[in-house]
VONU-986565 format. One record per residue (C-alpha): residue number from 1; x, y, z. Coordinates in nm, 4 decimals, padded with zeros to 6 digits. Layout:
BEGIN
TORPA	NUM	X	Y	Z
...
//
This chain:
BEGIN
TORPA	1	02.1551	00.5047	02.7444
TORPA	2	02.4825	00.5312	02.5218
TORPA	3	02.5255	00.7872	02.2520
TORPA	4	02.5295	00.5326	01.9667
TORPA	5	02.2316	00.4156	02.1300
TORPA	6	02.0084	00.7498	02.1501
TORPA	7	02.1550	00.8576	01.7976
TORPA	8	02.0197	00.5165	01.6394
TORPA	9	01.6971	00.5460	01.8508
TORPA	10	01.6941	00.9350	01.7051
TORPA	11	01.7747	00.7844	01.3321
TORPA	12	01.4838	00.5458	01.3619
TORPA	13	01.1870	00.8048	01.4486
TORPA	14	01.3286	01.0353	01.1658
TORPA	15	01.2422	00.7141	00.8848
TORPA	16	00.9461	00.6831	01.0584
TORPA	17	00.8321	01.0017	01.0836
TORPA	18	00.8872	01.0895	00.7527
TORPA	19	00.6938	00.7362	00.6369
TORPA	20	00.3985	00.8604	00.8380
TORPA	21	00.4339	01.1961	00.7044
TORPA	22	00.4368	01.0764	00.3075
TORPA	23	00.1454	00.8214	00.4094
TORPA	24	-00.0384	01.1358	00.5328
TORPA	25	00.0103	01.3630	00.2623
TORPA	26	-00.0481	01.0819	00.0119
TORPA	27	-00.3754	00.9293	00.1208
TORPA	28	-00.5009	01.3295	00.1812
TORPA	29	-00.4202	01.3624	-00.2143
TORPA	30	-00.6330	01.0449	-00.3316
TORPA	31	-00.9743	01.3134	-00.2054
TORPA	32	-00.9026	01.5844	-00.4235
TORPA	33	-01.0250	01.4203	-00.6906
TORPA	34	-01.4010	01.3815	-00.5771
TORPA	35	-01.6066	01.6429	-00.7364
TORPA	36	-01.8896	01.7556	-00.5501
TORPA	37	-02.1563	01.8168	-00.8154
TORPA	38	-02.2263	02.1769	-00.9041
TORPA	39	-02.5834	02.2750	-00.7377
TORPA	40	-02.6382	02.5571	-00.9650
TORPA	41	-02.9733	02.5511	-01.1171
TORPA	42	-03.0223	02.1878	-01.0404
TORPA	43	-03.3296	02.0029	-00.9374
TORPA	44	-03.2798	01.6996	-00.7030
TORPA	45	-03.2922	01.4164	-00.9544
TORPA	46	-03.0312	01.6437	-01.1384
TORPA	47	-02.8405	01.6656	-00.8213
TORPA	48	-02.8690	01.2802	-00.7988
TORPA	49	-02.8111	01.1320	-01.1289
TORPA	50	-02.4521	01.3543	-01.1240
TORPA	51	-02.3737	01.2255	-00.7848
TORPA	52	-02.4522	00.8749	-00.8965
TORPA	53	-02.1935	00.9529	-01.1831
TORPA	54	-01.8971	00.9950	-00.9126
TORPA	55	-01.9575	00.6523	-00.7473
TORPA	56	-01.7384	00.5299	-00.9714
TORPA	57	-01.4361	00.7980	-00.8811
TORPA	58	-01.5359	00.7146	-00.5249
TORPA	59	-01.4702	00.3269	-00.5541
TORPA	60	-01.1439	00.3469	-00.7011
TORPA	61	-01.0397	00.6258	-00.3681
TORPA	62	-01.1989	00.3859	-00.1407
TORPA	63	-01.0010	00.0844	-00.3297
TORPA	64	-00.6783	00.2752	-00.3455
TORPA	65	-00.7155	00.3999	00.0566
TORPA	66	-00.7610	00.0422	00.1610
TORPA	67	-00.4908	-00.0292	-00.0150
TORPA	68	-00.2276	00.2316	00.0695
TORPA	69	-00.3540	00.1871	00.4512
TORPA	70	-00.2990	-00.1821	00.4239
TORPA	71	00.0797	-00.0764	00.3576
TORPA	72	00.1044	00.1609	00.5991
TORPA	73	00.0140	-00.1361	00.8327
TORPA	74	00.2905	-00.3562	00.6717
TORPA	75	00.5348	-00.0929	00.7466
TORPA	76	00.3807	-00.0168	01.0782
TORPA	77	00.4728	-00.3761	01.1534
TORPA	78	00.8200	-00.4244	01.0232
TORPA	79	00.9679	-00.1223	01.2068
TORPA	80	00.7811	-00.2678	01.4895
TORPA	81	01.0899	-00.4876	01.5276
TORPA	82	01.3484	-00.3195	01.3997
TORPA	83	01.5854	-00.1958	01.6183
TORPA	84	01.8871	-00.0726	01.3748
TORPA	85	01.8896	00.0729	01.0144
TORPA	86	02.2224	00.0899	00.7725
TORPA	87	02.1861	00.3025	00.4638
TORPA	88	02.0547	-00.0496	00.2694
TORPA	89	01.7560	-00.0069	00.4623
TORPA	90	01.7243	00.3871	00.4166
TORPA	91	01.6944	00.3572	00.0628
TORPA	92	01.4663	00.0556	00.0505
TORPA	93	01.2034	00.2612	00.3008
TORPA	94	01.2594	00.5698	00.0483
TORPA	95	01.1855	00.3713	-00.2688
TORPA	96	00.9014	00.1911	-00.1298
TORPA	97	00.7482	00.5855	-00.0210
TORPA	98	00.8506	00.6757	-00.3929
TORPA	99	00.5283	00.4577	-00.4980
TORPA	100	00.3086	00.5492	-00.1895
TORPA	101	00.3506	00.8871	-00.3215
TORPA	102	00.2511	00.8082	-00.6666
TORPA	103	-00.1106	00.6397	-00.5157
TORPA	104	-00.2909	00.9184	-00.6418
TORPA	105	-00.1807	00.9062	-00.9813
TORPA	106	-00.2274	00.5384	-01.0203
TORPA	107	-00.5882	00.6461	-00.8677
TORPA	108	-00.6461	00.8739	-01.1528
TORPA	109	-00.5251	00.6630	-01.3692
TORPA	110	-00.7115	00.3582	-01.3182
TORPA	111	-01.0235	00.5814	-01.2347
TORPA	112	-01.0217	00.7632	-01.6453
TORPA	113	-00.9204	00.4790	-01.8529
TORPA	114	-01.0450	00.1073	-01.6420
TORPA	115	-01.1463	00.0064	-01.9512
TORPA	116	-00.7405	00.0120	-02.1314
TORPA	117	-00.5214	-00.2892	-02.0758
TORPA	118	-00.2347	-00.0426	-02.0901
TORPA	119	-00.3674	00.1478	-01.7589
TORPA	120	-00.4949	-00.1248	-01.5914
TORPA	121	-00.1452	-00.3065	-01.5929
TORPA	122	00.0454	00.0356	-01.4919
TORPA	123	-00.2517	00.0297	-01.2110
TORPA	124	-00.1343	-00.3055	-01.0794
TORPA	125	00.2321	-00.2476	-01.1393
TORPA	126	00.2135	00.0543	-00.9294
TORPA	127	00.0258	-00.0953	-00.6341
TORPA	128	00.2096	-00.4279	-00.6577
TORPA	129	00.5591	-00.2457	-00.5801
TORPA	130	00.5205	-00.1059	-00.2467
TORPA	131	00.4137	-00.4336	-00.1744
TORPA	132	00.7575	-00.5873	-00.2833
TORPA	133	00.9603	-00.3263	-00.1894
TORPA	134	00.8267	-00.3760	00.2015
TORPA	135	00.8337	-00.7437	00.1517
TORPA	136	01.2441	-00.6976	00.0146
TORPA	137	01.3011	-00.4438	00.3537
TORPA	138	01.1493	-00.7061	00.5822
TORPA	139	01.3723	-01.0252	00.4805
TORPA	140	01.6910	-00.7993	00.4390
TORPA	141	01.6249	-00.6079	00.8186
TORPA	142	01.5047	-01.0074	00.9738
TORPA	143	01.8410	-01.2210	00.8053
TORPA	144	02.0065	-01.3427	01.0433
TORPA	145	01.8450	-01.0637	01.2837
TORPA	146	02.0549	-00.8535	01.0823
TORPA	147	01.8326	-00.5312	01.1871
TORPA	148	01.5407	-00.6657	01.4062
TORPA	149	01.4764	-00.7504	01.7618
TORPA	150	01.6937	-01.0863	01.8248
TORPA	151	01.3605	-01.2172	02.0687
TORPA	152	01.1518	-01.2023	01.7146
TORPA	153	01.0431	-01.5696	01.7085
TORPA	154	01.1245	-01.7306	01.3554
TORPA	155	00.8116	-01.8375	01.2830
TORPA	156	00.6643	-01.4927	01.3258
TORPA	157	00.9694	-01.3275	01.0254
TORPA	158	00.9010	-01.6432	00.8312
TORPA	159	00.4858	-01.5995	00.8225
TORPA	160	00.5051	-01.2190	00.8129
TORPA	161	00.7340	-01.2705	00.4842
TORPA	162	00.4472	-01.4901	00.3547
TORPA	163	00.2248	-01.2713	00.4519
TORPA	164	00.3837	-00.9533	00.2890
TORPA	165	00.4401	-01.1117	-00.0948
TORPA	166	00.0402	-01.1724	-00.0902
TORPA	167	-00.0865	-00.8606	-00.2074
TORPA	168	00.2373	-00.8375	-00.4609
TORPA	169	00.1517	-01.1307	-00.5905
TORPA	170	-00.2167	-01.1232	-00.6436
TORPA	171	-00.1607	-00.7712	-00.8053
TORPA	172	00.1079	-00.9565	-01.0429
TORPA	173	-00.1191	-01.2689	-01.1307
TORPA	174	-00.3872	-00.9808	-01.2276
TORPA	175	-00.1687	-00.8526	-01.4856
TORPA	176	-00.2393	-01.1488	-01.7056
TORPA	177	-00.6285	-01.1500	-01.6322
TORPA	178	-00.6401	-00.8164	-01.8003
TORPA	179	-00.5087	-00.9735	-02.1583
TORPA	180	-00.8411	-01.1398	-02.1089
TORPA	181	-01.0485	-00.8267	-02.0265
TORPA	182	-00.9019	-00.5158	-01.8451
TORPA	183	-01.1846	-00.5651	-01.5992
TORPA	184	-01.1087	-00.8970	-01.4940
TORPA	185	-00.8309	-00.7855	-01.3197
TORPA	186	-01.0413	-00.5572	-01.1077
TORPA	187	-01.2381	-00.8290	-01.0030
TORPA	188	-00.9291	-01.0643	-00.8721
TORPA	189	-00.8238	-00.7238	-00.6661
TORPA	190	-01.1305	-00.7789	-00.4790
TORPA	191	-00.9482	-01.1271	-00.3385
TORPA	192	-00.7076	-00.8833	-00.1462
TORPA	193	-00.9010	-00.8073	00.1573
TORPA	194	-01.0312	-01.1792	00.2235
TORPA	195	-00.6948	-01.3443	00.1541
TORPA	196	-00.5050	-01.0484	00.3429
TORPA	197	-00.7087	-01.0921	00.6751
TORPA	198	-00.6519	-01.4253	00.6790
TORPA	199	-00.3194	-01.4253	00.6308
TORPA	200	-00.2734	-01.1595	00.9072
TORPA	201	-00.5356	-01.3648	01.1746
TORPA	202	-00.3146	-01.6818	01.1039
TORPA	203	00.0043	-01.4309	01.1768
TORPA	204	-00.1360	-01.3149	01.5081
TORPA	205	-00.2879	-01.6236	01.6305
TORPA	206	00.0609	-01.7805	01.6360
//
């Protein structure tokens, strides 16, 4: 292996390693807002009622966990084919990671203020931003095979670009629903998982 190839490989490893570390840190912090009811002086009925009161927090935790997991999968898929890097890719990746770090904060906002329109809009923007940045990152790296393996089929590149835009577009569309009623925005987010699954299935099939 040439020295330049060695340093290129080590540089990519550092980018991937810090990315995985930030994903792990963010996913761990998501659980920090979950509270176990205090058992002191409680009977079984009171404990059950308090535990049931934590269900909305758990659902928002689960939602953000799945969204973050989906973005980690996209990130992994992108860097599986990237063979080179430059300063622009590094900057795009760091801006992407900025919003991954913010996921616990976004979860807290939507958890505590899901009935307030501006809170829902902030959450939608926070959820959408990493998706747009991942899409831009892949588009930049794959254009004319700038940074990716030249053996990657063009159909795969095109389908991945389309698939990467699905989640952020749904989040963006959900902002308009918040003007009708904030809860409609949350219902819209439920579409992410079946649509994302179908899109990923199509890419893998091709």
